[in-house]
C-alpha positions in Angstrom: 5.8 -7.6 -16.6 8.1 -8.1 -19.5 7.4 -10.5 -22.4 9.2 -13.9 -22.5 12.3 -13.5 -24.5 13.3 -15.8 -27.4 16.0 -17.8 -25.8 17.1 -21.3 -26.9 14.0 -22.9 -25.5 13.8 -26.7 -25.5 16.5 -28.6 -27.4 17.6 -32.2 -27.8 19.9 -33.7 -25.1 21.7 -36.9 -24.6 19.9 -40.0 -23.2 16.6 -39.2 -24.9 16.0 -36.1 -22.7 15.7 -32.6 -23.9 17.8 -29.7 -22.5 15.7 -26.9 -21.1 16.3 -23.8 -19.0 14.5 -23.7 -15.6 12.4 -20.8 -16.9 11.4 -22.7 -20.1 10.6 -25.7 -17.9 8.3 -23.6 -15.7 6.6 -22.2 -18.7 6.1 -25.6 -20.2 4.6 -27.0 -16.9 2.3 -24.1 -16.1 1.4 -22.7 -19.6 1.5 -25.8 -21.7 0.7 -28.6 -19.3 -1.5 -26.2 -17.3 -0.5 -27.9 -14.0 -1.7 -26.2 -10.8 -0.6 -26.3 -7.2 -2.2 -27.4 -3.9 -0.3 -25.1 -1.6 -2.1 -26.3 1.6 -1.2 -30.0 1.1 2.3 -29.4 -0.1 2.9 -26.6 2.5 1.9 -29.0 5.3 4.2 -31.6 3.9 7.1 -29.1 3.9 6.3 -27.9 7.4 6.5 -31.4 8.7 10.2 -31.6 8.0 11.5 -28.0 8.3 15.2 -29.1 8.0 14.6 -30.5 4.6 14.1 -28.6 1.4 12.4 -29.0 -1.9 14.1 -32.4 -2.4 12.3 -33.9 0.7 8.9 -32.8 -0.6 9.6 -34.3 -4.0 10.7 -37.6 -2.5 7.6 -37.8 -0.3 5.4 -36.9 -3.2 7.0 -39.7 -5.3 6.5 -42.2 -2.4 2.8 -41.3 -2.1 2.3 -41.3 -5.8 0.1 -38.3 -5.5 -0.6 -35.7 -8.2 -0.8 -31.9 -7.8 -4.3 -30.7 -7.8 -5.4 -32.6 -10.9 -9.0 -31.4 -10.5 -11.2 -33.0 -13.1 -9.1 -32.6 -16.2 -6.7 -35.0 -18.0 -3.7 -35.9 -16.0 -0.7 -33.6 -16.6 2.8 -34.9 -17.4 4.6 -36.4 -14.4 7.4 -33.9 -14.9 5.0 -31.0 -14.7 3.7 -32.4 -11.4 7.2 -32.5 -10.0 7.8 -28.9 -11.1 4.6 -27.8 -9.4 5.6 -29.6 -6.2 9.0 -28.0 -6.2 7.5 -24.5 -6.7 4.9 -25.0 -4.1 7.5 -26.0 -1.5 9.8 -23.1 -1.9 11.3 -22.0 1.5 10.6 -18.7 3.1 14.3 -17.7 2.4 13.3 -17.1 -1.3 9.7 -15.9 -0.7 7.8 -19.0 0.3 4.2 -19.3 -0.8 4.0 -15.8 -2.1 6.9 -16.5 -4.4 5.4 -19.8 -5.5 2.2 -18.1 -6.6 4.2 -15.4 -8.4 6.3 -17.9 -10.3 3.3 -20.0 -11.2 1.4 -16.9 -12.5 4.4 -15.5 -14.4 5.0 -18.9 -16.0 1.4 -19.4 -16.9 1.3 -16.0 -18.8 4.9 -16.4 -20.1 5.9 -13.1 -18.5 8.9 -12.4 -16.4 8.4 -9.9 -13.5 9.0 -6.2 -14.1 12.3 -5.0 -12.8 11.4 -1.3 -13.1 11.7 -0.8 -16.8 8.3 0.8 -17.1 8.7 3.1 -14.0 9.0 6.7 -15.0 9.5 9.5 -12.5 6.5 11.8 -12.5 4.7 14.3 -10.3 0.9 14.0 -10.3 -2.1 15.3 -8.4 -3.1 13.4 -5.3 -6.7 13.6 -6.5 -8.5 14.1 -9.8 -12.0 15.6 -10.4 -14.2 15.5 -13.4 -16.7 18.1 -14.6 -18.5 18.9 -17.8 -15.3 20.2 -19.3 -13.1 17.2 -18.6 -10.7 15.8 -16.0 -8.8 18.3 -13.7 -6.5 18.2 -10.8 -8.4 18.6 -7.5 -7.5 21.8 -5.6 -8.1 22.9 -2.0 -7.9 26.1 -0.1 -4.6 26.3 1.7 -5.0 26.6 5.4 -1.4 25.8 6.4 0.2 22.5 7.4 2.0 23.4 10.6 5.2 24.2 8.6 4.0 26.9 6.3 1.2 29.2 7.4 -1.7 30.1 5.2 -1.7 33.3 3.1 -3.0 36.4 4.8 -6.6 36.9 3.8 -6.1 40.6 3.2 -3.7 39.8 0.4 -5.9 37.2 -1.3 -8.4 37.8 -4.1 -11.6 35.8 -4.6 -9.8 33.0 -6.6 -6.5 33.1 -4.7 -5.1 30.9 -1.9 -5.8 27.5 -3.6 -3.2 24.7 -4.0 -3.0 21.4 -5.8 -1.6 18.7 -3.5 0.7 16.4 -5.5 2.6 13.2 -5.0 5.7 11.7 -6.6 5.7 8.3 -8.3 8.4 6.3 -10.0 10.9 7.3 -7.4 14.3 5.8 -6.9 13.0 3.8 -3.9 10.3 2.2 -6.1 12.8 1.2 -8.8 15.1 -0.2 -6.1 12.2 -2.3 -4.7 11.4 -3.6 -8.2 15.0 -4.6 -8.7 15.2 -6.3 -5.3 12.0 -8.3 -6.2 13.6 -9.3 -9.5 16.7 -10.6 -7.7 14.7 -12.6 -5.2 12.6 -14.1 -8.1 15.8 -15.0 -9.9 17.2 -16.5 -6.7 14.1 -18.7 -6.4 14.6 -19.9 -10.0 18.2 -20.7 -9.2 17.1 -22.9 -6.3 14.6 -24.7 -8.5 17.3 -25.1 -11.2 19.8 -26.5 -8.7 17.2 -28.9 -7.3 16.4 -30.5 -10.6 20.1 -30.5 -11.7 21.1 -32.3 -8.5 18.2 -34.8 -8.5 18.0 -35.4 -12.2 14.6 -37.2 -11.7 12.7 -35.6 -14.6 11.8 -38.2 -17.2 11.8 -36.0 -20.3 14.0 -33.0 -19.5 17.5 -32.1 -18.4 17.8 -28.7 -16.8 20.6 -26.5 -18.0 22.5 -23.8 -16.0 20.7 -21.0 -17.9 19.0 -18.3 -15.8 17.4 -15.0 -16.6 20.0 -12.1 -16.4 21.0 -11.1 -13.0 20.7 -7.4 -13.8 18.7 -6.7 -16.9 18.7 -3.0 -16.1 22.4 -2.8 -16.9 23.1 -2.0 -20.5 25.8 -4.2 -22.1 29.1 -2.4 -22.7 30.0 -1.7 -26.3 33.6 -2.7 -26.2 34.2 -1.3 -29.6 33.4 2.2 -28.3 35.7 1.9 -25.2 39.1 3.5 -25.9 
């Protein structure tokens, strides 16, 4: 996870509404209003009309006048309920329910998903063992693996012939997977943004075009240094 950046946050807009990015709107709904989702109810509503997207679910929810899992606490802001409904009904094309849960949790903790910034290539033992002297890499007597035969016993001393099996972490494939996950998360946010910009049915907010960066792992080019 990466901390929520500063950004412009919520700012005044025309018509009495406040301009807000989709990310700041999500943080407001889940972290400030503390709205929650009923994935079973909203998922069933979405499944009933598979050719319709988030807009259909929001329309049906408005017609029913239902709230989103209010659960024994003071009612949340109607806009927060709409946000939760939209998140809960994300289509499978952008991750479905799994993405909905991730977005809700990230927003609740004001943290964006990690895109691989904390992944460092390293080689480490497959197993660790502890004794009275501390923590040590586990070793085993090498008996061959089908590709490389074991050492001849006649050439081994009492403490020879042991190996430490290792594994590699922070590989390029792990970083690539984290970046793909970031792009899908951003795509889901873009869908939510476009939904609210198209419908314009939030009572207190106007969603701007702002999105998290498409590739935060790319360092900005210092044009002054380019010759």
